[in-house]
C-alpha positions in Angstrom: -15.0 5.7 34.7 -16.5 3.6 32.2 -13.8 4.1 29.8 -10.6 3.8 32.0 -9.5 0.7 30.1 -9.5 2.2 26.8 -8.0 5.3 27.8 -5.0 3.4 29.2 -4.7 1.1 26.5 -4.5 4.3 24.1 -1.8 5.7 26.5 0.3 2.5 26.5 0.0 2.1 22.8 1.1 5.8 22.4 4.0 5.1 24.6 5.2 2.1 22.7 4.8 4.1 19.5 6.8 6.8 20.7 9.5 4.6 21.7 9.4 2.9 18.1 9.4 6.0 16.4 12.6 7.2 18.4 14.4 4.1 17.4 13.4 4.6 13.9 14.7 8.3 13.8 17.9 7.7 15.4 18.6 4.2 14.6 20.7 4.2 17.8 21.6 0.8 18.9 22.2 2.0 22.3 18.5 2.6 22.9 18.1 -1.0 23.3 18.5 -2.1 27.1 22.1 -3.2 28.2 20.9 -7.0 28.5 19.9 -7.0 25.2 22.9 -5.4 23.7 25.0 -7.8 25.2 23.1 -10.7 24.1 22.6 -9.8 20.3 25.5 -9.0 17.9 23.8 -7.9 14.7 26.1 -7.4 11.8 24.2 -4.1 10.8 23.3 -2.2 14.0 21.3 0.4 12.3 19.3 -2.3 10.2 18.5 -4.3 13.3 17.5 -1.2 15.1 15.2 -0.1 12.2 13.6 -3.7 11.9 13.0 -4.0 15.7 11.5 -0.6 15.9 8.9 -2.0 13.1 8.3 -5.2 15.2 7.8 -2.8 18.1 5.2 -0.5 16.2 3.4 -3.5 15.2 3.1 -4.7 18.8 1.7 -1.2 19.8 -1.3 -2.0 17.7 -2.5 -4.6 19.7 -3.3 -2.1 22.9 -4.7 0.4 20.4 -7.1 -2.1 19.0 -8.1 -3.4 22.2 -8.9 0.2 23.4 -11.1 0.8 20.7 -12.9 -2.4 21.2 -13.0 -1.5 25.0 -15.6 1.3 24.4 -18.0 -1.4 23.4 -17.2 -4.6 25.5 -14.2 -4.9 28.1 -14.1 -8.8 28.2 -14.2 -8.8 24.5 -11.1 -6.1 24.5 -9.0 -8.2 26.8 -9.5 -11.3 24.3 -8.7 -8.8 21.5 -5.5 -7.7 23.4 -4.1 -11.2 23.9 -5.1 -12.4 20.5 -3.4 -9.0 19.1 -0.4 -9.6 21.2 0.2 -13.3 20.1 -0.3 -12.3 16.3 2.0 -9.1 16.4 4.8 -10.9 18.2 4.6 -13.6 15.8 4.9 -11.2 12.9 7.6 -9.3 14.7 9.6 -12.5 14.8 9.2 -12.6 11.1 10.2 -9.4 10.4 13.4 -10.0 12.8 14.2 -13.1 10.9 14.5 -11.3 7.7 17.3 -9.1 9.4 19.6 -12.0 9.8 
């Protein structure tokens, strides 16, 4: 029971990476939630989906890194998770801005 946080972070990261991988492989704009599809009208839907998949995969790195740190120290792992999410979302917005 000592490593529950790390295991769940790895599972969560794997699920996010699986979603990003499916978006890259299919480049199907319809994989996005309906709310997003109605709000965003990209010029090139396949390119938009590919760039979004990159951003999502980048966000998946934060829980993976947090899970690795969680084997050593849980409070530090939570700090790494929050900081990693902030940085990865910021970088993801830079990736998405290059799409427009």
